[in-house]
C-alpha positions, 0 to 999 in steps of 0.5 A: 666562415670565409673558405679563404683566410683573408688577413687585414691590410693596414697601409701607415701612411705616414711610411707611404708620405716619407716614402714618397717625399724621400731622395729614392723617390726622387732619384727615380723619378729623375732617372724615368725624365732624364730618359725621356728627354735624351729620346725628345733630343736637343733643347728638352731639359729635365726639372725636379721638384723636391718637395712638392706638397704630397711627394717629388716631382721631375719633369720634361720642358722645352729649353730652346724655341726649336724645341719648343717648336719641334714639340709643337708640331710633333707631339715629341715628349707626349711621344718619347713618353708612350 
């Protein structure tokens, strides 16, 4: 017999799937994306994808030519994530 009292853990896949597609999860990822966009400055916007195949998604994209060039020259989005 093992010296540790090990319990078996069974993950509820359906429940996890519901959690990953919930409004709360969308609010959480959108909050993180908004923080990143604010660190980048003008010309960066947040897009949301609430109906992803397995989970909700949010991303930060460039909205102007100036922001696109800024990101190209300085890796602004990458630096804002760190």
